[in-house]
N, C-alpha and C positions, 0 to 999 in steps of 0.2 A: 675373735671379737665380732659382735654384730651391732648394727645400728638400726634404729627405728625411724622410719620416715612416714609421711602422710601421702596416701595415694587416693586419687579421685578417678572414678571411671564413669564415662558418659557414653550413652549409645547415640551414634550419629550415622544415619543412612546405612544401616546394616552392619556397621563395625562398632566395636567397643573401644573407645579411646581412653587409655590410661595415662595419668599425669602424676608425676612425683612433685608435689608442691614445693618442697624445700630446694630441690635441685633443678627444677625446670625440665626434667627428662620426660619425654613422651614416647609412648608406644601404642600398639593397637592389636586387636585380634578379632576373630569372628565370634568368639564366645568370651564371657567374662573370665573364665579360667585361662584361656589363651592370652588375653590381654594382660592378666596378672603375671603370668609366666614370662611374657615378653618384656613387661616393664621391669620385672626383677632382673632379668638378664641385662637389659639396657642400663639399669642403675649400677649393676656390678661392673659392667664395662666402663661406665663413666668414672666410677671410683678407681678402677685400675689405671685409667688414663690420667686422671687429674689428682689422684691421691686422696687421703682422708684428713689432711690437715685443714683447719679452719672451716670444717663443715658446719652448716647451720644446725642448731639443735631443734628437735621436735619439742614443741611446747607442751605436749601432753594431750589433754582431751580436745577432740575436734567436734564442733557442733554445726550441724547443717539445719537450716530452717527455711520454710518458704518465705520469700520476700516479695511483697506486692507494692508496686509504686504507681503513682498516677502518671500517665503519659498524655501530653497535650497533642491532640490529633490535628 
């Protein structure tokens, strides 16, 4: 059985930081591919440790958009 989760990767100071939104699991890598592989391994270890009961469901489509807000200086 497989489950689908949402992952976000952000580049920070030479590292790619990967975050599984539903589980709060975070990993990193020097490349996007390394960050993806490390996050997949981290999520698998999380699921082995904590089980698969009561896991949050992925709600489907994920939408990212630029958000601009006024900041009082």
